[in-house]
N, C-alpha and C positions, 0 to 999 in steps of 0.2 A: 323689494329690498326693505328691511326693517329700518325704523328711524335710527336705531343704534348704529347700524352699518353705514347709513347715510352720514351720521355725525362723525364716525371714524374717518371716512373718506374726506369729509369736509375739512377736518382738522389736519389731516395729512396734506391737503392742498395748501393750507395756511403755512405749514412748516416749510413746504417748498417755496412758497411765496416770500418768506422771510429771507431766504437765500438769494432771491432774484434781485439783481441790481439793474434797474431799468434806467433809461435815459431821462434826465430831468427836462421839464418843459417850462423854463422861466419866461416871464413876460419879455417880449422882444425877440424871442426865438422865431426864426423863419421855418416854415413847414412845407416848402415846395421841394420837389425832386426827392432826394434821399434823406432829407432832414426829418426830425421827429414829427409825429402825428400824421404821417402819411397813412393811407388806408392799406394796411398790411393784411394779406390773406392768412388766416389761421387754419381753415379747413383744408384737408387734403383733397386731391383731385377725385379720389374715390368717394369721399364724403359729399363733395359737391355734386358728383354725377348721380348719386343715389337719392338726391332730394326729391325729384319728380316721382320716383318709384315709391318712396316712403310716404309722401304726402301728396297724393294725386289731386285731391279736391282743392287743397290750399294752393298748390302750384298752378292749377288751372285758372285761378282767379287773380294771380299776381299781375300787376300793371307796370311795376318798376322795381328795380333792385338797387340797393345802395350798400357799398362796402363800408363797414363800420370802422371809424378811426380809433386810435388810442389803445388798441388791444396789445400791440407789441410793446407799448410803454407801461403796461400794467394797469390800465384803466378798465373799468367795468361800465358798459353802456346801461342806461336805465330809462331815460325818458325820451319821447319823440313828439314833435309838433311841427306843423307847417307854419312858416313865417309868412309866406305868400304862395302864389301858384308855382314859383320856381324853387324856393328855398325851403330846406328841411333842417330843423334844429334838433340836435341830440344832446342829452345831458349825460355826463360820465363822472364817476367818483374813483378815488384811489384810497378807500377808507383804511386799508391795512398798511398804508404808507410804504409801499414796496419801493425799496431803493432809497427814498427820502420822502419827507412830508410835503405833499403838493396839494394845492386847492382843487376843488371840484371844477369841472369844465363845462362850457357850452361849446359845441362844434357845429358849424353851419355848412351844409352840403348843398351844392348846386349840380344836380345830376351826378356825374362821376367825379366832380371836382369838390375839394374841400376849400371853402373860400373864407373861413373865419374860425378862429379858436380864441376862447376867452377864459382866463383864470378868474374865478368868481370870488367876490369880496362882499362882506357885510357893509351896512350903511356907514360904519365908522372906519372903513378901510381894512378891517381885519380879514385875513384870508378865510374863506368859507370852505370847510372840510365836510360838509353835509352829504347825505346819501343821495340827494337829488333823484329820488325814486320815480318821479314823474315830472313832466314839464308840459305847459300848455300856453298858447297865446290867447289872450282875452283883450280885445280892443287895443289899448295903448301899451299893454304890459305882457311880459313873459313871466309866468309864475312857476316856481319849483317848490318842492316840499321836503321836509325832514323832521321826524320826531315831534309831531303835533304842531309844527310850525310851517308857515307859508311865507315865501320870500318873493318879492316882486322886483323885476328889472324892466327898465324902459325899453320897449321894442325898438324905438328909434335910435337908442344908443348903439344897438347892433346894426341896424339897417344903414344908418349914416356912416358908420365906421367901415363898412365893407367897401364903400367907394372912395373913402378918404385916405385909407392907409395902404392901399395896394393889394389887399386881399391875401397877404402872405406873412403876416406878423402876429404872434400871439400877443393879445392885449388884455388889459385888466378891465373887468366889468363890475361896477359897484351896485348893490341893491339899493332901491329907493323905498321899499316897504317891507315890513316884517310884522306878522300877526300870529298869535297863538290860536289854534283851531281845535274843535272837538272831533278829531279823527287822528289816527296814528300817522297820517300823512305819508302813506306809502306810495300813493299815486295821485294824480290830479288831472281833471278834464274840464274843458269849457264847452258847454252845449250851445254854441251859436250866440255867445255873448249875453245870455240871460242868467245863467248860473255857473258857478264854479263848484265842481264836485270833487271832494277830497276824501280818500278812502283808506280803509284798514287792510293791511296784510295780517292775517291771523291763522295760525296752525296750532291746534291744541297739542300740548306736550313739547312744543319747540320753545325757543328762547324768548319769544315775544308774548306779551300780554296786552289786553285791551280792557277798557272799562266795562263793567258788567252790563250797563244799559245798551252797549253795542251788540249784545248777544254773540253771534258767530262772526260779527264784523258788519260794519255799515259804511255807506258813503254819505258824507254830510254835504248838503247843498247850501251854498251861500249866494244870495242875489247880488248882482253887480250893478254899479252905477254907470254913468255914461262913458267913463274912461276905462272901465274894466276892473275897478277896485270893489271888493266886498263891502256892502252897506251895513252889515250887522254891527251892533254896538253893545248889546246886552252880553254880559260875561258871567261865568261862574268858575269856581275852583274845580280843577280836574280831579283833585284828590291825591293819588299816589305820586304823580309827577310833580305836583306843586305848581302847575301852570294855571294861569287865569285865562280861560279860552273863550272865544266868541261862540255864542249860542247859534246853532244852525237855523236857517229858515225852513229847512225840510231835510229829510234823510231817507235812505233806502237800506233795509237789511239785505245783505248779500251772503255769499258762501265763504267757506274757508279757502285759504290758499290763493287769494286773488291778488294779481300783480298789476292789473290795469283795468280801466273802465271806459266805455263810450256810450253815448246816448244820441241816437240819430233817428229822426222821424219817430216811428213806433217801435223801434228796436233798441234794446239794451244789450251791450256785449261785455263779457268779462274775460279777461286774460287770466287763465288759471294754470299755475305752475308751482310745483313743490317737489323737491327731490331730484332724481337723476334721470327720469324717463320723460316720455312725451308730454308736452303741454297741450293746451287747447284754447280755442276761443268758443265760449258758450254763449249762444244767442237766445234772447228771450223776447217775447212780445212785451211791449211796454207795461210795466206794473203801475204806472202813474195814473191810470184810470180805475184802479182797483181800490180795495178797502185799505184802511190804515190801522195801525195799532198805536194807542196812546202810551208813550214812554215817559216816566217821570225822570226829570233831570236834577242835578245836584242843587240847583237854586230853588227847588220846590215847584217850578213850573213843569209843564209837560209839552211833548212834541208829537205830532201825528207823523208816524213813520210808515212808509210803504214797505212791501216785502216782495222779494224776487220769488218767482215760482219755484216749486220743489225741483222740477226738471226743466232743462232748456228745451226750446222748440227745435234747436239744431245745434250741433257741436262739430267743430272743425279741428282735426288733429294738427299739431304743430311740432316742430323740433323742441328739444328740451330748453327750458329757461326763457319762455316768452315773458315780456315785461310790459311796458306802457303801451297804451293804444291812443290813436288819434283818428279823427274822421272828418272828411269834407262831405257834408250832406248835400246831395243833389248835384255833385260835380259831373258835368257831361251827361246829365239825365240819370245818374246812378249815385249810389253812396260809396265813396272811395275811402277806405280805412288804411291805417298804417300800424305796423308793429315792428318791434326789434327784439333782440335776444341778448342775454348776458352769458350764455353758455360757452362762448369761445373766449371768455376772459381768462386771465392767467390762473386765477384761483379755482376755477370751476372746470376747465376743459378736460384735464386728465382724469379726475374722478368720474366725470360723466362718460368719457370714453371707456374707462375701465369697467363701469357698470353696464355697458352696452347701450347707453343713450346716444342721441344724435345732437351734436353741437351745431350752431350756425353763427357765422361771423358777419351777418348782413341785416339790414333793415329792408322791409318790403312795404310797398303800397299795393293794395288789392281791392277788388270789388267785394263789398260786403254782401254776403248772401241774404236773400229775402227769407223771412220767416212767416 
């Protein structure tokens, strides 16, 4: 399908979304039983039963399945990260303010149960309406991203509240850190508490642009201190956005249309999705032992940037709309990754179905294939 047809279907979905009056989720709302933010199935039984047939390789590696929350309330899932061995955290936004203007959310899942929901706020208490395109836990903090910006929340503010509030009330969660970074901040990943990787989603001809020195898109790497906060202090003017951003410690050139990134042992994985058809996870042998390219930055300094291979070592097909990635390296003697999908959200599901794509309303953990 052409980009023009994709755009038409996308804006048709927005028109339908404007007319959709979903249930508000104010702080203090309970979400047990039939109340808001329960995990509502969006896929039909036929769509669910065809998953194994349509995606045999991916389905054979799945270790656990999680029903995504918030879809019936007009939210779009974006980021995924493990809080610990039992808890999974999902980030969601309602950017188009379907029904009413509501903050972005974190939702915490424990197996089949949702045990926490948080309306996000900035450091000054202002509601945060950002895209939360990715989320990751790094030591003491949960980091999420939006528009060249990085937002940090204390992990203990979530973990402590799960046991103190009864696990069934929507709560407020206030950011403690805010930084401008040299990446579009479409996704974020922590590689075992050493670096925070913050990346670009870029598709030529679409509505998004990135700085020229990013080429087709890059992932900027920032070293972390002992608490999980980036140590970078040098800054420069981004230019067109007017932001003064932190200079990365390293970076990796990637491909177009990337929605998520992982780095585990000697493997790099990219979640690649654009348009209305199948997505994929492209797996590469680690590029960090290879050559670098010197890139001049706006402050007159340069940065050695690694480059992903032209072709992946292996590619796994996925349903439409794959987003963020997470990975537990070496869990149970293997590398267990996680992925989720935005395709079952209110603004995307019908255009994707109309085009013949396959939506999915779940998050998965799966064994990362070797390359």
